[in-house]
N, C-alpha and C positions, 0 to 999 in steps of 0.2 A: 106652685104651678103658675105659669105666666099667663096673664090675661091679655089676649090679643087686642081687645078693644082699648086697653089703656096703654099699650106699647106704642112708642113713637118709632118712625122709620130710622132715626139716628141710633136709637138703642139697638135696633135689629142689626144694623151694619156693624156696630161695635162688637156684638156677639160673634158675627161671622169673622171679623178680623182677628178676634181673640182665638177663635178655633184654628184659623189658618196659621197664626203665629205659633200656637202650641204644636201643631202638626209639623211646621217647618223646623222648629227647634228640636222636636223629637227625632225627625228625620236626620237633621244635622248631627245630633249626638250619636245616633245609630251608625251613620255612615262613617263618621270620623273614627269611631271605635273600631269599625271593620277595617279601615285603612291601617290603623295602628297594628291590628292583629296580622294583617297580610305582610306588612313591612317587617315586623318582629320575627315572624315565622320564616321569612325569606333570609334574613340575616343569620339566623341560627340553623339554617338547613344544611350547613356543612358540619363535619365532625370536628373541625378545628375551632379554636376559640376565636370569636370576633375580635377585630382590632380594638385597642383600648380607646380609640377616639369615639367609639359607639357605646361607651359605658352608660350614657344617660338614656339609652333606648330601653324603656321599661314597659313591660307587657301590661302592667296594671294602670297605666295612664289612659285616661278617657280618649285622648287624641295624641297624635305624634307631633304636635305643633312646636313643642319645645325641644325636640330631638335634634341632634347634630345632623346637618346636611338636609334638613327638611324645612320647607316653608309652607305656610298655610294661608288661606284667605280669612277674611273677617268672620266667616261662618265656620271656621275650623276645618275646612276641606284642604287636602294636600294640593298645592299648586306647583311646587318645585321639588325635585329630587336632584341634589347636586353633590356628587361624590367624585373627587378627582385625586388621582395618584395615591390611592389607598388599596393595597392588595387584598382582594376579597376571595378570588378563586370560586366564584359562584356564577350560576346562570343569571340571565336577566329576570327580574321579578315576574312571576306568573300572575295571571288575572289583572293585567294592566287596565282592562276595561272597568275594573272596580274603582278607578281614579278618574271620575268624570270631569273634574275641574283641573286635572294635571296640565300645566302650561309649559313646563320645562323639565325635560328628562336628560340629565347629564350624568353619565357614569363612565368616565374616561380614565385610561391608564390604570385600570383596576383589575386586570387579568380576568375579565369576564369570559365565560366559556359557553359552549352550546350555540344555539341558533337564536335569531331574532324572532320572537313570538309573533304569530299572525295577528293576534288581537290587538297589536299596537295600533292598528288602524282605527280601533274603536275609541281611542283617546282623542276625540274630535277637537279638544281645546289646545292640543299641542302646537307650539310655535317653534320649539327648539328640541332637536334630538341630537345628542352628541354621545356616541358609543365608540369613539375612536380609541386607538392604541390599546386594543384588547386581543383576545384570542377567539373571536367569534367565527363560526363556520357556517356553511350552508349558503343559501341564496338570500337576496334582498326580497322580503315579502311584498307582493303586489298590493297588499292592503294599505301600504303607505300612501298610495294614491288617493285615499279617502280624506287625507289630512289637508284640507284646503287652506287652513290657517298656518301651515308650516312655512317658516322663514329660513331656518338653518337646518340642514341635514348633514351630519358629519359621521360617516361610517368608515373613514380611512384607517389604514394601518391595522387591518385584521386579516383574516384568512377566508374572506367571503368568495364564493364561486358563482358560476352561472352568468347570466346576462344582466345588463342594466334594464330593469323593467320599464316598459312603455308607460305604465300607470303613473310613474313619477311626473309625467307631463301634466297631470291634473292637479298637481300641487301648485296652483296658480300664484301663490304668494311667495314661492321659493326664491331666495336671493343667493344663498350660498349652498353649493352642492359639492361635498368633498368625498370622493370615492377612491382616492389614490392609495397605492401600496396595498393592494389586495391580490386576488387571483381571478378577477373577473375576465370574461371573454366576450366573444361576439362583437357586434358593431355598435356604434353609438346610435341610439334611436333617433329617427327623424323627428319624432314628436317632441323632443326637447326644445325645438324651435318655438313651441307654444309658451315657454316660460319667459314671458316678456319682461319680468322683473329680475331675471337672473343676471347676477354680476360676476359670480365666480363659479367656474366649472373646472374641477381638477380631478382627472382620472388617470394620471400618469402612474407608472410603476405596475400596471396590469399588462403583462407581456402578451396576453392572449387576446387583447382588444385589437381588432383588425379593421380593414376597410378604409374608407375615407370619411372625413367630417362632412355630415350632410349639409347641403346648401341652406336648409331651413334654419340652421344655427345663426345664419346671418340676420334672422328676424329678432334675435335677442339684442336689441339695441343698447341695452345697458351693460352688456358683457364687457368686463375689463380684464379678467384673468381667464385664460384658457390653457390649462396645463395637461399636456399629453405626452410628456417625455417618457422614454423607455416603454413605449407600446409599439404595436405593429401598424399604426396608422400611416398610410402611404403619403399623404400630403394635406396641407391646410387648403381649404377653399376660401373664397372671398368672404370676409367678415364685415358686417355693417360698421362703418366708421373706423375699422382698424386697417383694412386694406393689406392684410398679410397675403402675399402672392404665392406661397408655397414654401416647401422646405428644401428646395434647390434654388440655385442662383443667389443673388445678393439680398441683403435685408433692405427693404424699400425705404427710401428717405421719408415717405409719407407717414411712417410710424410715429414721427414726432408730432403729428397732429392729434394723436390719441392722448389728449392731455389728462385723462382720468386714469391712464394705465398705472398700476402699481407693481405688477409682476410680469416679467418677460422671461419665459423659459423656452429656448429653442435648441436645447442640448441634443446631442446624439443625432445629428442630421448631416446633410451634405451642403450646407450653406457656404458660399464663397463671397468674394468681394471684401469690402471694408465695412467697419462699423459706421453708420451714418452720423453726421454731425448733429442731426435733428434730435438725437437723444437728449441733448441739453435742454430741450423744451419740456421734457417729462418731469415736472417738478414734484409729482406725487410718486415717482418711481422708487420702489423699495428693493426690488430684486431684478438683476439683469444677468441671465445665465445663457451662455452660448457655447458651453464646453463641447469638445469632440465634434468640431466642424472643420472647415477649410478656410476660415476667415483670415484675411491677411491685413497688412498695414499696421497702424498704431491705434492706441486707445485715444479717442478724441478728447481734447482738453475740456470741451463743453460739457462732458459728463459730470464735471465738478459742480454744475448747477443743480444736480439732483441731490439736494442736501439731505433728503430722507433715505438715500440709498443705504441699505443694510447688508446686502450680499451681492458681490460681483464675482462671477465665475466665467472666465474666458480661457481656461486652460485647454491644452491639446488643440491648438489651432496653428496658424502660420503667422501669428502676430509678432511684431518686432518689439506685448501682451502683458504675461503672468506665467503660471506653471507650464513647463514643457514647451516653451517657446524660445525666442532668441533675444530676449530682453537684455540690454546692457546698460552700463552706467550706474550711477547711484540712485537710491530711492528719493524721489523729490520731497522736499519739505512740505509742499502743498497737500500732501496726503493727510496732514493733521486736520484738514477741514472736513474729512469724511468721518464725522464723529459717530455716525450710526453703523459704521462698518462692523460686522461680526466675524468676518473671516478674510484673511489675507494669505494667499498661496502664491509665493514667488519662486517656488522650487524649480530646479533643473533649468536655470537660465545662465546668463553670463554677467549677472549683476555684481557690482564691486563697490569698494569704499566702505565706510563705517556704517553701522546700523543707526539710522537717524533717530535722534531723540524725539523727533516729532511723532513717532509711533506711540509714545506714552500718552498722547492726547486722546487716543482711541479707546476710551474707557469701556466701550461695549464690545471690544474685540474678544472673541472666544478662541479663535484658532490663528496662530501665526506660524507659517511654515516658509522659511527662506533657505532650506537645505539645498545642497548641491549648487552653490554659487561660488563667488570669489570675494565674499565679504571679509574684511580684515579689521584689525584694531581691537580694542577691548569691548567687552559686552557692557552696554550702558546700564548703569544702576537704575535708570528710570524705568526699566522693564518691570520693576516692582509695582508700578502704578497701574499695570494692566490687571486689575483685581478680578475681572470677569474671565480671564484667560484660563482655558482648560487644556490646551495643547500648545506647547512651545517647542518647535522643531528647528534647531539651528545647526544641525550636523553637516559635515562635509563642506566646511568653509575654511577660512584662514584666521579665525578669531584667536586672539592671544590674551595674555594676562590672566588674572584670577577670575574665578566664578564669583560674581557679586552676591553677597549675602542677602541683598534686597529681593532676590528672586523668591525667597521664602514668603514674601508678602502676597504673592499670587496664591492665595489660599484655596482657590478652586482648581488648581493645576492637577491634572490627572496623568499627563505624559510630559516628561522633560527629556529632550534629546539634544545633548551638546557634543556628540561623538565626532571623531575625525577632525579635530581642530588642533590648535597649538596652545591650549590652555595650560596654565602653570599654577603652582601653589597647591594648597590642600583642599580637600572636600569640605565645604562650609558646613559647620555643625547645624546651622540654621535650616538646612534642607530637611532635617528631621521634623520640622514644625509644619510641613505641608501635609496635613492629615488626609487630604483628598487624593494624594499621589498613589494611585492604585494600578495604573496600566503599566508604565515602564519608566525607569530611570537609567539612561544610557550616557555614561561619561567615558566610554572606551576611546582608545586611540588618541590620547592627549599626552601631556607631560606632567600630570598630577603627581604629587609626592605626599609624604607623611602617612599617617595611619588613618584607618577608617574611624571617623568620630563615633563615639558610643551613642550619640543622639539618633543616628541612622536606624537604630533598632526600634524607634518609635513608628517607623513606616510599616506597620503591621498589615496594611492592605496591599502592599506592593506585590505585583505578579512577576515582573521581569527586572533584573538588575544586571547590568553589564559595566564592569569597571576594568576590563581587560586592557592590555597594552598601555600601561602607565608605569609609574615608578613608585607605586604605593608599597608600604612595608607594614610590619607588625603581624599579628595573628588575625584569624577570621572569626574569633569567638563572638564579636559584636553581631555577626549575621545570623547567629543561632536562633534569635527570637523572631526572625522574619518568617512567620509560620505560613504565609500565603504565597511565598515564592514558588514559582513553577519553573523558572529558568534563571540560572546564575552562571556568570562567566567571570572568573578572576585571573585568567591566564596571563602570563608574561608580565609579572610584577616582581616584587621582592618580598612576598609574603613568606613567613616562617611559622613553624609550630605545627600543632595538630589540627585536625578538622573537627568541627562540632558534630556531635553524634545525633543526627536526626535523619529522617527519610530523604530529604533533599540532598544532603551531602553524600549519603550512601549511594545515591542514584546518579551522581554526577559522572560524566565521562572524563577520560583523561585529558581531552582537548580543553575542557573547562577549567582545568587546574594546572596544566603544563606551563613551564617557563618560570616557575617559582622554586629556585634552587633549594631553599631551606624549608620548603613545605613538605610535610609527610604525606605522600600520595601513593604509597604502595598498594593501597586498597585493602590492606589487612586490618583486623580489628584494632591493632595497636595504634593506628593512626587516628582513632576517634576517641574523644573524651566528652563526657556528659557535663562535667562541672566546669563551666567557663570561668569560674573565679579562681581557679588554680593557675597562678601565673608561672609556677615552676614547671608546668607541663610543656612549655615551649621548648623546642629543640634549640640548644645553643650550638655554636660552631664545633665545639669539642664533641658533642653527642653526634653531630652529623658526620664528622670524620670517623668517629668510632663505629657508627652504623655502617659507613662505607667499607671500613676495614673488615668488619664481620662479614658483610656481603661478599667482599672479594675473597676472603678465606674460604667461605662456603662454596663459592663458585669454583675456586681452584681444586678444592677437595672433591667436588662432584666430577670435575673434568678428569682428575687423576684416577678416580674410581672407574669411570667409564673406559679410560685408556687401558687400565689393568684388566678389566673384564674382557675387552676386545682382544688384548694380547693373549689372555688365557684361552679364549674361544679359538683363536687362530692356532695356538699350540696344540689344542686337542684335535682340531680338524686335521692338522698336518700329521699328527701322530696316527690318527685313524687311517688317513690316506696312505701313510707309510706301511701300516699293517696290511691294508688291502693290496697295496702294490706288491708286498712280499709274497702274498698268497696267490697273486694273479699269475696266470700262465705266461703273461707277457713279460714279467720281470720289470726291468727298468726301461724297456723299449716298447714303443707303440707303433709298429710299422704298418698301421692300418690306414686305409683310405675310407673316410666317412662320406657316404653319398646319400643325403636325404632325398626322398621322393615327394615330400610335402612339408608344410610348415610344422615344426615340432615345438613342443612346450618344454623341451629339456635340451641340454648341451651334450656335446660329444664326450666331455669329461665325465659327466654323470653316467653315460653308457659304459665307458671303458672301465669305470670303477667297479662295475658289476661282473667283469670277466674274471671271476675267481672260482676255485673248485667247488666251494660249498654252495654256489648258486647254479651248478649244472643240473639241468632237468632232463638231458638226453644228448646222445651223440649219434651221429649217422655218418654215412659215407661222404656226405658233402660238407660236414662241419659239426660244430658243437653248439647246442642251444642252452642259453643261460636265462635265469629269471632275474629281472632287474626292477628294483623299486626306485623311482625317481624322487627328487626332492619335493615335488608337488603332490606326492602320494600316489601317482599313477604307476601301475605295474605293467611292464612290457616284457616281451620275449626278444632276446638278442641272439642272433645266429652268427657265429664266427665260421666263415667258410675256409676250407683247406686251401693252401696255395695252389696256383695253377702250374702244372709242369709243361715243359716245352717239347719234350721228346717222349713219345709213347714207348719207345724202346727201353727207357729207363724207369718204367712203371714199377718193376719189382724193387729196384734200388730205392726209388722214392718211397715205396710202401714201407720197406724196412726202416727207412730213416724218419718215418712219421709224416711224410708228405703225401697227400691224397688229392685226387683230381676227378673222382667219380661223378661229381655233380657240379663242376665248376661252371657249366653253362647257365646255372641258375643266376649267377651274377649278371651275366649279359642280359638275361631275360628280365630280371628285376630292373635293370638300368633302362630298359626300353619301355616300361609300363608305368603310367602315372596312377597311383592309388588315391582314393578319396578318403582314406583313413589309415591309421596305424593299428596293427593287430595287437590286442592284449591277450595274454595267457593268464587268466585269473579264474573266473567262474565258468560253469558249464556252458553258459550262453555264448562264451567266446569261442567255443569249439566250432560253432557254425561259421564264424568269421574266418577261423583258421582254414576250414575246408574250402571256403570261397576263394581265399587268397591262393591256396594251393592249386585249385582248379584253374584259376586265371593264369597262374604261372605255367602250368603244364599245357594248357590249351591255347595260350596266347590270346584269349578273349577277355574283353573288359565290359562292364555294364554300360549300356547305351541309353536306355530310357530312364530318366531320373525319377519317374513316378513309380518304378518297380524297385523294391528293396535290392540293394547291391548284390549282385551275383545270382539272383534267382533265375534269370534267363540263361545264364551260363550253365547252371545245374540242369535245367530242363533240356538244354541242347545236348549236354553230355549224355544224359539218360537216353536220348533218342539215338545216339550213335553207338558204335561198338568198336572195340579193339583200338588199333593204332590210328584210326581215323580222327580220333579226338585230340591226339597229341599235336603240339606245335611242330610244324614241319622243320623248323630250325633245330629242333631237338632230335629228330629222327636220324640225323647223321652220326649220332653218338654210337659207340660200340653196342653190340646186341645185349650185353650184360647190363649196361646202364639203362637201355630202353626197358629191359625187364624190371629194373628197379623203379623207373618212372611209372610203369603200369601199376606196380604194387602201391606206389604213393597215390596214384589216381584212385585206386580202390579205397584207400584210407580217407581221401578227401570226400568221396561220396558217402561214406559212413558218417562223416562229420556234419553233412548237410541234410541228414535224414529229416523228412517233414515232421516227424514226431520228436520233440526234444528229449523225451524219455528213452528213445531208441539211439541217441547219439552217444558215442563213447566219451569218457572223461579224458583229460589230458594225460592222466596216469595210464589209461588204456592205450592212448596214442603213443606214449613213450615206449610202452611194452612192444607194440607192433613195430615201431621204428627200430627198436633194439633187435627184434627178430630179423628185420630186413637187413640191418647192419651186419648181424652175425652171418646171415646167409651170404652177403656180399664178400665178407672177409674169407669165409670158407671157399667161396668160388675162386677168389684170387689165389688161394693156396693150391687148389686143384689145377688152376691154370698154369701155375709155375711148375708144379711137380709132374703133371701128366703131359704137358705140352700138347694137349688135345683140344677138341672142341669143348668149350665151356658150357655150351647150352644145355646138353643132357645132364652134365653134373649139377648145374644150377637147378635143374628140374628135380633131381634127386634130393638135393639139399633143401629146396623149398618144400618138398613133400615131407621130408623128415622133420622140418621145423614147424609144420602146420599144426601138429597136435599140441605142441606147447603153447602156441599162440591162442588156439581155440580154447585150451584149458584156462588160460589167463583171462580171456574175455568172458567165458561162461561162468566163472566164479564171481563175477561182478554182482549179480542178483538173480533171484529166481524168476523175475519178470522180464529180464532183459538178456538178450543173446545177440551176438553179432556173427554174421557169416563172413569168413575171410577166404572162403574157397575161391572167390573171385580175385583175390590178391595173388594167388599162387597158381601159376599155369605155365604152360610151355611157351617159350619165346617163338616157337614156330607157328603158334596159333595166330591167326590174323584177326580174331574176334575176341571181345571181352564181354562176358555176361555178368550182370549184377543182380543181386537179390535184395 
C-alpha cells in the first residue's frame, strides 16, 4: 500500500503516465486488430478466390501493417489503403468509420461495385479519395462535405448518377475534383466558387449536366483546368485570370496570359477563327484539344514552345491542321522536338512524301494514324523505336516495298493496319513476336506474296485478321491455332488445300474465302481437316481437275434426269388429254366462245377438258351440265348451251338433228349481268348459290346492298311477287312453252333458297326435277309437231302426268324432308304463281 506522506509529486505523475501509456497501447492493439478483421472479412466476402497478390493477408496477424497495399502509422493504425488495377469485384469496404486515422483511400481500376457508403464522411482524416475507373452506381453522398482535409477527390469513370452535391463546397482544402465520365446530371452548383484552392475541375462526359457555368466559379483564382466537354453546358462565363469568352466566336489571344494552364479542352463546340499565336507562351501546357469546331487557318509554329505538350487534338475543323482537314505537303522534321507527344492523328488529309524518320524520336507516342493520305516510299525501319506504340494505322496510302521486320520491336502494339498500299514481299515471321497484338492485324489490299509464316500462330490473342486481296499462297493450317479470332478474311489470294476444322472456319461466309482457286470451299465436311500436320491433305492440281470433272459429270447426270422426267410427264399429260379429247362430245373441234364474267383461277383449256360424257350431271332444254374439277382442286359446274337457230320454222328439223334453242336467251342474259362469284356444284351449301344465280338470271335482278348476303333481297322480292311479274321482261317475248319452262325453273330456284338448309334439295334432286322438265319439254315438242294444235293444253296434261314421278322422287329423299312442286306445274294461261 502506497504511503501518501512519503510519495513525491514526481512519482505520482510517473504512475499516471504509466497508466496512460498502458491504456494507449491497449487501445492501439485492440483497434489495429479490429482493422485487420474488417479488411480480411471484406477481401473474402466474395465467393471467388482473392487475387494472389493478397496472399499475405492473414487473419491471425495482430495488425495489417505488413499486408500488401496497406500502410500504417507508428502506432499501427491503418493510414493508407492503396489498391490499383487489381480486379476485386467487391463493394467498397463497409464500416469505414472504423478507420479513424485513414488518410488515403485509393481503390481504382478494381471493378468495385455497389454504392459509395455514406459513412465515408466519418473518416475525418482523409485527404485523398480515388475510386476512379470502377463500376460504382448511385449518387455521390453529401457526407463527403464533412471532409475538410480532403485535397483530391477522384470519382471519374464510373456509373454515378444524380447531381453534384452542394456539400462538396465545404471541402475547403480541395484542389483536384475529377467527376468526368459518369452519368451525372443537373447544373454545376454555384457553391463550388467557395473552393478557393481548386485547381482542377473536370466534369466532362456527363451528358445530362446542363445550364451555364456559374459566375461564382470565377472566384476560384487558382483554377487551371476546367473540363466540360461532351456535356450540355451552353457556354463558358468569364473566369478569373483565364478570360475565356464563350464557346462561340474565336479563341481569345489573352489565353496566352494563363501561364499556369496545363490542359485546354474546347472540343465539341462552335468555335471559329484561328488558333492564337499566344499559345506559345503556355510553357506548362500538356493538352490542347479543340476537336469538332470550325477553327480555320494553320497551326501556329509558336506551339512548338510548349515542350511539355503530350496531346494535341485539332481534328474535324477547317484547318489547313490534322485529322479530317486539308493538310498537305510532308510531315515537318521539327516534329521530333515534341518528345512528350502521345498521339498523332494525321488521317484523312492530303499529306504526301515519305514518312519522316523524325517520328522515331517520339518515344512516348502511343497512337500514330496517318491513314487516308498520299504518303509513299518504303516504311522506315525506325518505326521499331516507338516502343510505347499501341496503335499503328498506315492504311490507304502509297507505301511500297517490304514490311520492315523491326515493327516487331513495338512490343506493346495492339493494332497494326497496313492495308490498301503497295507493299510487296512476304509477311515477316517476326510479327508473331508481338504478343500484345490482340485487336487487329490488317494487311489486305497489297501485293504480298509467299506463304503465311508459321510464327503467326503465336498471335493467340488476335481478334481480327484480314490478309485478303494479295498474292499469298499455300494452305491455311497455320491459322488453325488462332483460337481468339472472331473475324477472318483470306479472299482473293492463291491459297490451296483444305480448311482447318474449327468453329471459326465452319462459320466463315463464302465472301471470306472466295477468289482462291485451289482452296476447298464447298462447305461440305470433306473440306475440313483436323490434323494440320498432314501435308498430303492439300489438293494438288490433279485432284482439283478430278474434282471438277466429277462435279461436271454429276451436274450433267442431274440435268439429263430432269429432262427425261419432264419429257415423261409431258407424254403422260398429252396421252391423258388425247383420251379425254376422244371421249369429249367436241371431238377435235372446240367451236365455243369462252366469255368470263369475272376473274377466274382456271383456264379455258381446263374447262373444255371436262366436257366428256362421264362428267355429265344433267341435260336440259337449254344445254348440258358437266361437273368439272380444276387443277387447283376447285370444283365447278359447266353448262354447254345448245346452238342458236335463226329460223323458227326449222325448229322440228333442228330438233331432229340435235340442235336446240329453247333457252338460248340465257346466253344473252348471262352476258349482260356481272356476277360477284362463280357458282360451284359440290356440297349442299352450294345449292343456295345455284338458286340465287338462277333467280338473278330469270328476274334480271342483281344484289345491290353489299352488307346483305348475295341474292337475299332478290329472294325476298320474288316471294312478294306472283306469276309472270317476276320474270325479266326481255324473256317474256319467248314462246309460251318456253315461258312455262322458265316458271318451272323459277320454282326450283325458290326451293334452292329455302331459309332452312335442311329443306333445300340436293343437286341430285335438282337434276331429277330438271330431267322431268326436259322430258316434259320434249314431249310437248312432239305433240306440237304431230297435232299442229295449241301446245299449251297438251303441256298442261304432260306436266300433270309427270308431277307424280317428280313428287315420288323428292319424297323418297328422307322422312323429315319433302318438297312441294305443285307450284312448278301449272297452266300457262294462269297469270299468277303461288309458292309453298
